[in-house]
C-alpha positions as CSV (number, residue, x, y, z in Angstrom):
1,M,-19.8,19.1,187.6
2,G,-16.2,19.0,188.5
3,F,-13.8,16.3,190.3
4,L,-13.9,18.2,193.3
5,D,-17.4,18.9,193.3
6,K,-18.0,15.0,192.9
7,L,-15.6,14.1,195.7
8,F,-17.6,16.7,198.3
9,G,-20.6,15.8,197.1
10,R,-21.5,19.2,195.9
11,K,-24.5,19.6,193.9
12,G,-25.8,22.3,192.0
13,D,-24.9,25.0,189.7
14,R,-21.8,27.4,190.9
15,Q,-23.7,30.3,189.8
16,T,-26.6,29.4,192.1
17,V,-24.4,29.1,194.7
18,R,-22.8,32.5,194.1
19,A,-26.2,33.9,194.0
20,K,-26.8,32.6,197.4
21,E,-23.6,34.0,198.7
22,D,-24.0,37.5,197.4
23,E,-27.6,37.3,198.7
24,A,-26.3,36.4,202.3
25,I,-23.8,39.2,202.3
26,A,-26.1,41.8,200.9
27,D,-28.4,41.2,204.1
28,I,-25.5,42.5,206.5
29,A,-26.0,46.0,207.2
30,C,-23.1,48.1,206.9
31,P,-21.7,49.7,210.1
32,H,-19.9,52.7,208.5
33,G,-16.8,52.6,210.4
34,S,-14.6,53.9,208.0
35,L,-15.8,57.4,207.1
36,V,-13.8,59.5,204.8
37,P,-14.2,63.4,205.1
38,H,-14.8,65.9,202.3
39,W,-14.5,69.6,202.1
40,D,-16.2,72.3,199.9
41,Q,-13.7,74.9,200.7
42,L,-9.6,74.2,200.2
43,G,-9.1,76.5,203.5
44,D,-11.5,74.3,205.4
45,M,-9.6,71.0,204.9
46,G,-8.3,69.5,208.2
47,K,-11.3,71.3,210.0
48,T,-13.5,68.6,211.7
49,D,-16.0,71.5,212.3
50,A,-16.1,72.4,208.9
51,V,-16.6,68.8,206.7
52,S,-19.2,68.9,204.4
53,Y,-19.9,65.3,204.1
54,Y,-18.8,62.2,204.7
55,T,-18.8,59.2,202.3
56,C,-18.1,55.4,203.9
57,E,-15.4,53.5,202.5
58,S,-17.1,50.2,202.4
59,C,-20.7,51.2,200.8
60,D,-20.0,54.5,199.3
61,Q,-22.8,56.0,201.3
62,R,-22.7,59.7,201.4
63,F,-23.6,61.6,205.1
64,S,-23.9,65.1,205.9
65,G,-21.1,66.6,208.5
66,E,-23.6,66.1,211.3
67,Q,-24.5,62.5,210.6
68,G,-21.0,61.6,210.0
69,Q,-19.8,62.9,213.2
70,R,-22.6,60.9,214.9
71,L,-21.8,57.8,213.1
72,M,-18.1,58.3,213.9
73,S,-18.7,58.6,217.6
74,E,-20.9,55.4,217.7
75,A,-18.5,53.3,215.7
76,A,-15.7,54.6,218.4
77,E,-18.1,53.7,221.3
78,R,-18.5,50.3,219.7
79,V,-15.1,49.5,220.0
80,R,-14.7,51.1,223.4
81,V,-17.1,48.5,224.7
82,S,-15.6,46.0,222.7
83,E,-12.0,46.8,224.2
84,E,-14.1,46.6,228.1
85,E,-15.3,43.3,227.3
86,R,-12.1,42.0,226.3
87,A,-10.1,43.1,229.3
88,Q,-12.4,41.5,231.8
89,P,-11.8,38.2,233.1
90,S,-14.0,35.4,231.9
91,E,-15.9,33.6,234.1
92,G,-15.6,29.8,234.4
């Protein structure tokens, strides 16, 4: 146990604390808000209707073109709702 651990009353092994932090982080579901499109054909690049699949930058999960479009529209809707809530005057 180090000096700062004694000073702040920290108990236990640092590895145990790290494992608990990692476990807490693992419980949070990825919102898949940052999807990267991929195309099978070079000539299709840039065409949103010709995307073969998407990968999430956060969790590296892979989605079909249709799933990716749906996830991106859901993420855009979350942002819109958040902006609308922020624009409303607070009561009180």
